[in-house]
C-alpha positions in Angstrom: 14.1 -35.1 -2.4 14.7 -33.8 1.2 12.1 -31.8 2.9 12.8 -28.2 4.0 11.9 -27.7 7.6 11.5 -24.3 9.2 10.8 -24.2 13.0 8.0 -21.9 14.2 9.2 -19.0 16.4 7.9 -18.5 19.9 4.1 -19.0 20.0 3.5 -16.4 22.8 0.6 -14.0 22.4 -1.6 -16.2 20.2 -4.4 -14.6 18.3 -7.7 -15.1 20.0 -9.0 -17.4 17.2 -5.9 -19.6 17.5 -6.3 -20.5 21.1 -6.8 -24.1 22.3 -10.6 -24.8 22.5 -12.0 -24.7 26.0 -14.8 -27.2 25.1 -15.2 -30.2 22.9 -15.9 -29.2 19.2 -19.6 -29.3 18.3 -21.0 -32.6 17.2 -24.1 -31.1 15.5 -24.1 -27.8 13.6 -27.2 -26.3 12.0 -28.9 -29.7 12.6 -26.2 -31.5 10.6 -24.0 -34.1 12.4 -20.3 -33.4 12.5 -17.7 -36.2 12.5 -14.3 -35.9 14.3 -13.5 -39.6 14.3 -10.8 -40.6 11.8 -12.2 -44.1 11.6 -15.5 -42.7 10.3 -14.2 -40.4 7.5 -15.3 -43.0 4.9 -13.8 -44.3 1.7 -13.6 -42.0 -1.2 -12.1 -41.6 -4.6 -10.8 -38.1 -5.6 -11.4 -36.8 -9.2 -8.2 -37.0 -11.1 -6.9 -33.6 -12.3 -4.8 -35.3 -15.0 -7.7 -37.0 -16.7 -9.8 -35.0 -19.2 -13.6 -34.9 -19.1 -13.7 -37.4 -22.0 -11.3 -39.8 -20.2 -8.1 -39.0 -22.0 -5.1 -38.8 -19.7 -3.0 -35.6 -19.5 0.6 -36.6 -20.2 2.3 -33.3 -20.9 2.4 -29.7 -19.7 1.0 -28.3 -22.9 -2.2 -30.4 -22.6 -2.6 -29.3 -19.0 -2.0 -25.6 -19.9 -4.1 -25.4 -23.0 -6.9 -27.8 -22.3 -7.3 -29.5 -18.9 -6.8 -26.5 -16.7 -9.6 -24.6 -18.4 -11.9 -27.6 -18.0 -11.3 -27.6 -14.2 -11.7 -23.9 -13.9 -15.1 -24.1 -15.6 -16.2 -27.0 -13.3 -15.4 -24.9 -10.2 -17.2 -21.9 -11.7 -20.3 -23.9 -12.4 -20.4 -26.1 -9.3 -18.7 -24.2 -6.4 -17.7 -20.6 -6.7 -19.7 -19.2 -9.7 -18.7 -17.3 -12.8 -17.4 -13.8 -12.4 -17.0 -11.0 -15.0 -13.7 -9.7 -16.1 -12.1 -6.3 -15.5 -14.7 -3.5 -15.6 -14.2 -1.2 -18.6 -15.0 1.8 -16.5 -12.8 1.0 -13.5 -10.5 3.7 -12.3 -7.9 4.3 -9.6 -7.6 7.4 -7.4 -4.3 7.7 -5.6 -5.2 9.9 -2.7 -2.0 9.2 -0.7 0.8 9.2 -3.3 3.8 8.3 -1.1 4.0 9.3 2.5 6.8 8.2 4.8 5.6 5.7 7.4 7.0 3.5 10.2 9.8 6.0 11.0 10.8 6.4 7.4 11.2 2.7 6.8 8.3 2.6 4.3 6.5 4.6 1.7 2.7 4.5 2.1 0.3 4.7 -0.7 -3.5 4.7 -0.5 -5.7 4.1 -3.5 -9.5 4.0 -4.1 -10.4 1.5 -6.8 -13.8 2.5 -8.4 -15.5 -0.5 -9.9 -17.6 1.6 -12.2 -17.9 5.1 -13.6 -20.3 5.9 -10.7 -18.0 7.0 -7.9 -20.9 6.7 -5.5 -21.1 3.0 -6.4 -19.1 0.0 -5.1 -15.4 0.7 -4.5 -12.6 -0.4 -2.4 -9.7 1.3 -0.6 -6.3 -0.3 -1.1 -3.5 0.4 1.4 0.1 -0.4 0.4 3.6 0.0 1.8 6.8 -0.3 -0.1 10.3 -0.5 1.4 11.7 3.1 1.5 15.2 1.8 0.5 13.9 0.0 -2.6 15.7 1.0 -5.8 13.7 -1.3 -8.1 10.2 -2.9 -8.2 9.6 -5.2 -5.3 7.5 -8.3 -4.7 4.4 -7.7 -2.5 2.1 -9.6 -0.2 -1.5 -8.6 -0.6 -3.8 -9.3 2.4 -7.5 -9.5 2.2 -8.8 -8.8 5.7 -11.9 -8.9 7.9 -11.3 -5.4 9.2 -10.9 -2.0 7.6 -7.4 -1.0 6.5 -7.2 1.4 9.4 -7.8 -1.5 11.8 -5.4 -3.9 10.1 -2.2 -2.0 10.3 -0.9 0.1 13.3 -0.4 3.3 11.4 -2.3 6.5 12.4 -1.9 7.9 8.9 -4.3 5.4 7.3 -7.6 6.8 6.2 -10.3 5.8 8.8 -12.3 3.0 7.3 -15.8 1.7 7.5 -17.2 -1.8 8.1 -20.5 -3.5 7.9 -22.4 -3.5 11.2 -24.8 -6.0 12.6 -27.7 -4.0 11.2 -26.2 -4.5 7.7 -25.3 -0.9 7.4 -21.9 0.8 7.0 -20.4 2.2 10.2 -17.0 3.7 11.3 -14.4 0.9 11.8 -13.8 0.8 15.5 -13.1 -3.0 15.7 -14.8 -5.6 13.6 -13.8 -9.3 13.3 -10.0 -9.4 13.5 -7.2 -11.9 13.4 -4.8 -9.3 14.9 -3.0 -6.4 13.4 -0.5 -7.3 10.6 3.1 -6.6 11.6 4.3 -5.1 8.3 7.9 -4.2 9.2 9.5 -7.7 9.1 8.4 -8.0 5.5 9.5 -4.5 4.5 12.9 -5.1 6.1 13.4 -8.0 3.7 12.5 -6.0 0.7 8.8 -7.2 0.5 6.0 -4.8 0.0 2.6 -5.1 1.7 -0.9 -4.2 0.8 -4.3 -4.9 2.3 -8.0 -4.5 1.4 -11.2 -4.9 3.4 -13.3 -7.7 2.0 -16.5 -5.8 2.9 -15.6 -3.0 0.5 -16.1 -5.6 -2.3 -19.1 -7.5 -1.2 -20.9 -7.7 2.2 -20.5 -10.9 4.2 -24.2 -11.7 4.8 -27.1 -13.2 3.1 -29.1 -10.7 1.0 -26.1 -8.5 0.5 -26.1 -8.6 -3.3 -27.6 -5.1 -3.8 -25.0 -3.6 -1.6 -21.8 -4.9 -3.2 -20.1 -5.2 -6.5 -22.4 -8.0 -7.8 -25.2 -5.5 -8.0 -23.4 -3.9 -11.0 -23.8 -7.0 -13.1 -27.4 -8.0 -12.5 -29.4 -8.2 -15.7 -32.7 -6.3 -16.0 -35.2 -8.0 -13.7 -32.5 -10.0 -12.0 -32.3 -9.7 -8.2 -29.7 -12.3 -7.5 -27.0 -14.1 -9.5 -27.9 -17.2 -11.5 -27.1 -20.6 -10.0 -23.8 -20.7 -11.8 -22.8 -17.1 -11.2 -20.6 -15.7 -8.4 -21.2 -16.0 -4.7 -19.4 -13.7 -2.3 -16.2 -15.7 -2.3 -15.9 -15.4 -6.0 -16.6 -11.6 -5.6 -13.9 -11.2 -3.0 -11.5 -13.0 -5.3 -12.5 -10.8 -8.1 -11.7 -7.8 -6.0 -8.2 -9.2 -5.4 -7.7 -9.3 -9.2 -8.7 -5.7 -9.4 -6.0 -4.9 -6.9 -3.5 -6.7 -9.2 -4.8 -4.5 -12.0 -3.6 -1.5 -10.0 -0.3 -3.1 -9.1 0.4 -3.5 -12.9 0.3 0.3 -13.1 2.6 1.0 -10.1 6.2 1.3 -10.9 7.3 0.4 -7.4 5.7 -3.0 -7.5 6.8 -6.1 -9.5 3.3 -7.2 -10.5 4.7 -10.6 -11.6 5.7 -11.3 -7.9 2.4 -10.8 -6.1 1.5 -13.2 -3.2 -2.0 -13.2 -1.7 -3.0 -14.1 1.8 -6.3 -14.7 3.6 -7.7 -16.5 6.7 -10.7 -18.8 7.1 -13.4 -17.9 4.5 -10.8 -15.5 3.1 -8.4 -18.4 2.9 -11.0 -20.0 0.6 -11.0 -16.7 -1.3 -7.3 -16.5 -1.9 -7.3 -20.2 -3.0 -9.9 -19.4 -5.7 -8.3 -16.1 -6.6 -5.0 -17.8 -7.2 -6.6 -20.7 -9.1 -8.5 -18.4 -11.3 -6.1 -15.5 -11.9 -2.7 -16.8 -13.2 -1.1 -13.4 -12.7 -1.0 -14.1 -9.0 2.4 -15.5 -8.3 1.8 -17.2 -4.9 -1.0 -18.2 -2.6 -0.8 -18.4 1.2 -4.1 -19.7 2.6 -4.7 -19.9 6.4 -7.2 -22.5 7.6 -9.3 -22.4 4.4 -10.9 -25.8 5.3 -14.0 -27.0 3.6 -14.8 -25.2 0.4 -11.1 -24.3 0.3 -8.1 -26.6 0.6 -9.6 -29.5 2.6 -10.8 -32.6 0.8 -14.6 -32.4 0.6 -15.2 -36.1 0.1 -13.6 -36.8 3.4 -16.3 -36.7 6.1 -14.5 -34.8 8.8 -15.4 -31.4 10.4 -17.3 -28.9 8.3 -19.0 -30.3 5.1 -20.4 -29.0 1.9 -23.8 -29.4 3.4 -22.9 -27.2 6.4 -21.6 -24.5 4.0 -24.7 -24.7 1.8 -27.0 -24.3 4.8 -25.1 -21.7 6.7 -23.2 -19.7 4.1 -24.9 -20.5 0.8 -24.6 -16.9 -0.4 -20.8 -17.3 -0.4 -21.0 -19.9 -3.2 -22.7 -20.4 -6.5 -26.3 -21.6 -6.1 -25.4 -24.9 -7.7 -23.0 -25.8 -4.8 -25.9 -26.7 -2.5 -27.0 -29.6 -4.7 -23.8 -31.5 -3.7 -24.5 -31.3 0.0 -26.0 -34.9 0.0 -24.0 -36.1 -3.0 -20.4 -35.0 -2.4 -19.0 -38.2 -3.8 -20.5 -37.2 -7.2 -19.3 -33.6 -7.1 -17.1 -33.1 -10.2 -14.4 -31.1 -8.3 -12.6 -31.4 -5.0 -9.8 -29.6 -3.1 -7.0 -31.5 -4.8 -8.1 -30.0 -8.1 -8.2 -26.5 -6.5 -4.6 -26.8 -5.3 -3.7 -28.2 -8.7 -5.0 -25.1 -10.5 -2.4 -23.0 -8.7 0.4 -25.0 -10.3 3.2 -24.4 -11.1 3.0 -21.4 -8.8 3.9 -21.8 -5.0 1.0 -22.4 -2.6 1.4 -22.6 1.2 -1.4 -24.2 3.3 -1.3 -23.1 7.0 -3.5 -24.9 9.5 -3.7 -25.4 13.3 -3.6 -28.6 15.4 -6.9 -28.1 17.1 -8.8 -26.6 14.2 -10.8 -29.8 13.8 -13.7 -28.0 12.1 -11.4 -27.0 9.2 -9.7 -30.4 9.0 -5.9 -29.8 8.8 -5.3 -33.4 7.7 -7.8 -32.9 4.8 -5.8 -30.0 3.6 -2.6 -32.1 3.8 -4.2 -34.9 1.8 -5.4 -32.4 -0.9 -1.8 -31.2 -1.2 -0.6 -34.7 -1.6 -3.2 -35.4 -4.3 -2.2 -32.3 -6.2 1.5 -33.3 -6.4 1.2 -35.1 -9.8 0.3 -31.8 -11.5 3.2 -30.0 -9.9 5.5 -32.8 -11.0 4.1 -32.7 -14.6 5.0 -29.0 -14.6 8.5 -29.6 -13.3 7.9 -28.4 -9.7 8.2 -30.1 -6.3 5.2 -31.2 -4.3 5.3 -32.0 -0.6 7.6 -35.0 -1.2 6.0 -37.0 1.6 2.7 -38.6 2.7 3.5 -38.0 6.4 2.3 -34.8 8.1 5.2 -32.8 9.5 5.5 -32.3 13.3 3.5 -29.2 14.4 5.7 -26.2 14.4 7.7 -27.4 11.4 7.1 -26.6 7.8 7.5 -28.1 4.4 8.3 -25.3 2.1 8.6 -26.7 -1.4 6.5 -25.3 -4.3 3.6 -26.8 -2.4 4.1 -25.9 1.3 2.4 -27.0 4.5 2.6 -25.6 8.0 0.6 -26.5 11.1 1.0 -24.4 14.2 0.1 -25.6 17.7 -3.4 -24.0 18.3 -6.7 -23.5 16.6 -8.3 -21.5 13.8 -6.4 -18.5 12.4 -2.8 -17.5 12.7 -0.2 -17.2 15.5 2.9 -14.8 15.4 5.3 -17.5 14.3 3.2 -18.2 11.2 4.1 -14.9 9.7 7.8 -15.7 9.9 7.1 -18.8 7.9 5.1 -16.8 5.4 8.0 -14.4 5.0 10.4 -17.2 4.5 8.2 -18.8 1.9 8.1 -15.6 0.0 11.8 -15.1 0.2 12.4 -18.7 -1.1 10.1 -18.5 -4.1 9.7 -14.8 -5.1 13.3 -13.8 -4.2 13.2 -10.2 -3.0 
């Protein structure tokens, strides 16, 4: 079948993290060598998502849906991201901004605090959302998980001033924070697509030793100070928080909760991949530069590796993940299986030409290897084994887009995201 190409718009004003690198990428990180030579990536064999643990092939959609999919989810829980609990029984929503006109009357703004327990002084997150003012029926919505507080993510003075985690591991007023640029909401609203965003630090802190300060503290057993080796790391916690936002959307009459797309960048790209794989209510995943531990093939020795992640960011994963650092070829999961878990729902992998650390080609190869599952479920994969020219996109049920630049997003990427949502969620 023919590929669908969408040209990137002008790439002026690139986000800081998407600039061409000024120096050669590091060859050693945390004392661990880094390979950027395609001839040294090594031979590998990916685990087959369409073969059951006992060796029986998966030949029909029913077997995938009722048996094999659950096997793979459990493997990822035990070996990479960690098991997370379900919806909290005592969770509640406080809508403190019930519908204020925003963006010169083009949108209706709502702000909600999601309390994760009965204790309103405990872990909670603020959810900011906009719906098109002219909407006459429930709309699809793009949910962003961001590195900055909501008030720093959108250019709207009416948003509640947020807080972020400071370098001293304490909450402080949001006056900046790590950012991939403010999100331009209007182009989505004008096409009938709602937008929402949450700050990942509201759910769980992004530093080692943060368990007592985030949502995971609510689930520690008596005497337990950290999750068990097969229990949730921070990425699983952030993904859990996205599912709690979906819980809210299911109660909001302005939102079509069956048409929710989620978006994140870098480690939050990993987060949305796992959230979409785990929570089948999520209708679409758009992952930016998720790389190792996300959509890039782990068995391919290129850029960041499992060992790098285990040494530098072990708290983001299940404790069991570290044991695969020196045995990645024996790991029971890989990125092709992660992409497969999103099937038959649309997934778009966005990368950058100079983001060598995150391995753009490794993400493309994972998408190719996930295609048999999409085909089994009657959907179209990439339809090619050749990477598209940078600045062009494949936007089938599996999508791939690579901008000219490095890690993160550039303005033209958002036009591709909007187009992908329009094609598959039909505002």
